[in-house]
KEKEDO-677436 format. One record per residue (C-alpha): residue number from 1; x, y, z. Coordinates in steps of 0.05 Angstrom, whole numbers, plus 5000, padded with zeros to 4 digits. Example, Ala and Ser with C-alpha at 12.3 -4.5 7.8 and 13.67 -1.06 7.14 Angstrom:
KEKEDO-677436
 pos   xx   yy   zz
   1 5246 4910 5156
   2 5273 4979 5143
***
This chain:
KEKEDO-677436
 pos   xx   yy   zz
   1 3154 6871 4593
   2 3149 6873 4520
   3 3137 6797 4526
   4 3090 6789 4584
   5 3052 6838 4543
   6 3050 6791 4481
   7 3025 6732 4520
   8 2982 6753 4562
   9 2943 6787 4496
  10 2951 6729 4461
  11 2916 6687 4530
  12 2861 6742 4518
  13 2852 6723 4461
  14 2847 6653 4463
  15 2769 6643 4485
  16 2734 6687 4439
  17 2768 6637 4390
  18 2764 6566 4422
  19 2684 6574 4431
  20 2667 6607 4357
  21 2661 6541 4349
  22 2595 6501 4382
  23 2586 6431 4336
  24 2653 6385 4332
  25 2677 6394 4253
  26 2664 6307 4250
  27 2635 6270 4320
  28 2685 6207 4338
  29 2667 6142 4332
  30 2636 6100 4396
  31 2702 6095 4434
  32 2758 6134 4391
  33 2783 6212 4393
  34 2796 6243 4319
  35 2847 6297 4324
  36 2835 6353 4268
  37 2909 6364 4247
  38 2953 6410 4200
  39 3022 6384 4188
  40 3049 6413 4139
  41 3065 6505 4161
  42 3095 6560 4145
  43 3126 6632 4183
  44 3181 6683 4163
  45 3223 6637 4199
  46 3226 6602 4133
  47 3189 6630 4059
  48 3120 6636 4101
  49 3092 6709 4111
  50 3068 6709 4188
  51 3094 6710 4257
  52 3083 6634 4296
  53 3025 6663 4334
  54 2994 6680 4278
  55 2991 6601 4260
  56 2951 6583 4334
  57 2911 6638 4322
  58 2892 6624 4259
  59 2891 6540 4278
  60 2842 6558 4348
  61 2790 6591 4305
  62 2786 6545 4251
  63 2772 6488 4299
  64 2852 6450 4295
  65 2866 6404 4347
  66 2948 6400 4337
  67 2989 6436 4281
  68 3050 6422 4267
  69 3116 6478 4262
  70 3151 6461 4179
  71 3191 6516 4171
  72 3233 6490 4110
  73 3303 6473 4130
  74 3355 6492 4083
  75 3314 6554 4040
  76 3322 6615 4082
  77 3296 6675 4038
  78 3293 6710 4096
  79 3365 6705 4136
  80 3379 6772 4116
  81 3327 6801 4152
  82 3312 6746 4203
  83 3373 6706 4223
  84 3361 6646 4260
  85 3419 6599 4270
  86 3376 6552 4321
  87 3315 6518 4273
  88 3266 6493 4329
  89 3254 6577 4329
  90 3191 6585 4303
  91 3165 6519 4344
  92 3191 6546 4414
  93 3155 6617 4406
  94 3093 6570 4377
  95 3108 6518 4440
  96 3101 6580 4497
  97 3054 6620 4465
  98 3003 6569 4464
  99 3011 6544 4550
 100 2965 6561 4598
 101 2897 6534 4540
 102 2886 6457 4524
 103 2850 6456 4457
 104 2914 6464 4416
 105 2967 6435 4418
 106 3035 6448 4375
 107 3086 6399 4358
 108 3162 6403 4333
 109 3170 6390 4251
 110 3215 6408 4197
 111 3215 6412 4121
 112 3272 6383 4095
 113 3280 6411 4015
 114 3309 6384 3967
 115 3304 6370 3884
 116 3290 6315 3857
 117 3299 6251 3864
 118 3277 6262 3937
 119 3239 6322 3940
 120 3208 6349 3988
 121 3200 6311 4064
 122 3165 6344 4128
 123 3186 6305 4190
 124 3143 6315 4242
 125 3139 6291 4334
 126 3227 6296 4315
 127 3267 6336 4388
 128 3303 6384 4349
 129 3313 6405 4274
 130 3386 6426 4273
 131 3405 6360 4284
 132 3361 6340 4220
 133 3400 6398 4172
 134 3450 6356 4142
 135 3483 6359 4068
 136 3458 6299 4055
 137 3384 6282 4049
 138 3383 6209 4060
 139 3422 6226 4130
 140 3377 6282 4141
 141 3323 6236 4131
 142 3354 6185 4169
 143 3356 6227 4219
 144 3286 6238 4228
 145 3270 6168 4246
 146 3329 6164 4296
 147 3286 6226 4335
 148 3213 6180 4326
 149 3195 6218 4279
 150 3134 6215 4231
 151 3163 6234 4152
 152 3119 6243 4103
 153 3122 6258 4016
 154 3106 6325 4014
 155 3069 6364 3950
 156 3097 6290 3894
 157 3045 6330 3852
 158 3073 6400 3849
 159 3083 6424 3793
 160 3153 6456 3808
 161 3175 6383 3802
 162 3134 6331 3761
 163 3112 6383 3703
 164 3058 6349 3682
 165 3025 6350 3752
 166 3031 6269 3747
 167 3057 6229 3821
 168 3106 6183 3812
 169 3156 6153 3854
 170 3225 6149 3841
 171 3266 6097 3855
 172 3301 6134 3918
 173 3237 6138 3941
 174 3215 6077 3935
 175 3281 6053 3964
 176 3265 6090 4025
 177 3186 6064 4026
 178 3217 6000 4025
 179 3263 6005 4090
 180 3203 6046 4123
 181 3225 6115 4134
 182 3181 6141 4096
 183 3101 6133 4124
 184 3054 6176 4090
 185 3041 6209 4027
 186 3003 6285 4021
 187 2948 6263 3972
 188 2925 6336 3991
 189 2972 6397 3986
 190 2944 6469 3992
 191 2891 6473 3944
 192 2910 6404 3891
 193 2892 6328 3909
 194 2918 6277 3872
 195 2896 6220 3858
 196 2961 6192 3838
 197 2980 6205 3899
 198 2923 6171 3934
 199 2942 6110 3886
 200 3012 6113 3921
 201 2990 6115 3990
 202 2942 6055 3981
 203 3000 6011 3946
 204 3043 6025 3999
 205 3000 6019 4055
 206 3020 6098 4069
 207 2983 6141 4102
 208 2951 6188 4079
 209 2951 6257 4099
 210 2919 6325 4085
 211 2954 6390 4097
 212 2953 6464 4082
 213 3027 6482 4073
 214 3007 6558 4092
 215 3052 6600 4070
 216 2999 6666 4072
 217 2933 6674 4110
 218 2888 6609 4112
 219 2835 6664 4106
 220 2851 6692 4046
 221 2882 6626 4026
 222 2816 6580 4023
 223 2769 6641 4031
 224 2755 6626 4100
 225 2702 6681 4112
 226 2674 6650 4047
 227 2646 6583 4067
 228 2719 6552 4059
 229 2763 6504 4103
 230 2840 6494 4094
 231 2851 6424 4076
 232 2863 6386 4145
 233 2875 6308 4171
 234 2831 6283 4225
 235 2872 6228 4267
 236 2834 6167 4293
 237 2861 6150 4359
 238 2845 6113 4419
 239 2864 6175 4466
 240 2871 6246 4469
 241 2942 6239 4492
 242 3015 6260 4450
 243 3031 6192 4442
 244 2971 6175 4432
 245 2966 6210 4364
 246 3026 6186 4333
 247 3021 6115 4344
 248 2955 6122 4305
 249 2981 6164 4261
 250 3058 6120 4238
 251 2986 6068 4238
 252 2948 6103 4186
 253 2889 6110 4224
 254 2871 6174 4185
 255 2813 6221 4134
 256 2833 6288 4097
 257 2780 6336 4087
 258 2789 6378 4034
 259 2737 6426 4009
 260 2673 6383 4001
 261 2717 6308 3995
 262 2729 6265 4040
 263 2783 6221 4026
 264 2817 6155 4056
 265 2820 6079 4065
 266 2753 6051 4069
 267 2765 6022 4142
 268 2774 6094 4173
 269 2723 6140 4127
 270 2659 6084 4148
 271 2662 6087 4211
 272 2669 6168 4206
 273 2610 6170 4165
 274 2565 6126 4217
 275 2575 6156 4269
 276 2555 6233 4227
 277 2490 6216 4179
 278 2438 6181 4233
 279 2383 6161 4208
 280 2296 6176 4242
 281 2249 6124 4249
 282 2205 6094 4190
 283 2128 6122 4178
 284 2083 6113 4141
 285 2008 6155 4138
 286 1954 6117 4143
 287 1929 6088 4089
 288 1988 6095 4039
 289 2052 6047 4023
 290 2103 6115 4025
 291 2150 6120 4082
 292 2184 6174 4110
 293 2242 6185 4150
 294 2302 6234 4177
 295 2373 6233 4153
 296 2414 6279 4195
 297 2490 6304 4177
 298 2520 6310 4241
 299 2590 6346 4204
 300 2613 6403 4174
 301 2608 6375 4113
 302 2564 6377 4058
 303 2543 6304 4037
 304 2535 6281 3965
 305 2490 6209 3966
 306 2470 6162 3915
 307 2422 6128 3937
 308 2445 6056 3892
 309 2374 6000 3925
 310 2310 5987 3896
 311 2256 6035 3922
 312 2245 6102 3889
 313 2237 6175 3930
 314 2174 6205 3929
 315 2209 6278 3915
 316 2274 6268 3912
 317 2312 6227 3853
 318 2363 6176 3868
 319 2424 6230 3881
 320 2411 6283 3932
 321 2453 6325 3979
 322 2451 6342 4059
 323 2485 6399 4083
 324 2522 6412 4138
 325 2504 6408 4208
 326 2426 6392 4175
 327 2375 6355 4169
 328 2336 6325 4102
 329 2263 6291 4103
 330 2256 6229 4046
 331 2188 6189 4028
 332 2207 6118 3989
 333 2156 6087 3965
 334 2170 6013 3989
 335 2103 5988 3943
 336 2083 5945 4030
 337 2088 5967 4092
 338 2145 5947 4120
 339 2168 5950 4186
 340 2243 5966 4159
 341 2281 5985 4112
 342 2348 5970 4081
 343 2391 6032 4058
 344 2452 6027 4004
 345 2486 6086 3997
 346 2546 6113 3951
 347 2569 6175 3977
 348 2595 6207 3922
 349 2644 6262 3955
 350 2678 6203 3994
 351 2729 6171 3967
 352 2766 6108 3990
 353 2803 6093 3911
 354 2824 6138 3853
 355 2755 6098 3823
 356 2712 6084 3876
 357 2666 6121 3922
 358 2653 6103 3998
 359 2597 6061 3997
 360 2553 6047 4050
 361 2485 6014 4086
 362 2443 6041 4133
 363 2375 6006 4164
 364 2316 6047 4179
 365 2262 6014 4225
 366 2188 6024 4241
 367 2174 6056 4306
***
């Protein structure tokens, strides 16, 4: 009866969470689907502070589509109070609670927790976490791959293992990547962003990942009541099915939303911006050569733009911002009335390389 009551209560509360968000965080490019994920979270079944149901409630309230339960395999500080021989337990509880709704999906995962030179590694989309619990870390990683799991390096800039905060690969990690046993790397973990980890991802063709690594409450750590949000990895896939999302993850089709930053490969980030920053028609007042048009931001993040063209604006400088889900009217001095204008921009908070921001062009046409 108690078990039934807990599940009933959870499902009863789901609708208010699911429908509290009326706008998508980002609009997907035409013909694609976006899945908002967090692939690194903890519960009381390792060193987290909450029961698995809280992780589901948080994810639903924050607009996520998929989470991975990734409790530590080896590090079990609560084992005296919560003994559990089954390392799949947090996933089992969460997936059972998630039944009966379609908004949020839960997948199985685990964190292989070792000292350097291997460090911490997450495996998601696995079948049985218990089989990854081995003395030899490389054997654990091999088993994750045998289960067709997606394996990625966690927080390579973590100052507990890199005292200077600089992400760099050890020879063992380089070998694992060369053998295609490691498929991605966290460039964002919790409240940190590593340019060096991004460089590692780009140079080694690893999937770019950003996760919360949450142990306590997301509301507290990321100040969500004040407008903050957890780091989110968006997967760009051809469909909504789990196997399609997994395939896209292996193909590196991701971008990360961290604070006001958008981080990803240019090929992934550009279609997102083109789908979320739309331009209206160009209008001229009678007898004037000052064109007016509107830019609309359909995304949940601030867009910090720098116009790099030859014209100047009448009421704005070349650098301006468009808040989430809002519009900005721009007046541009074109000297003569034009049928269209090509507008080159740099997204100052769009990072495609440690030393490069996303560059793109918009065409505004006269109506």
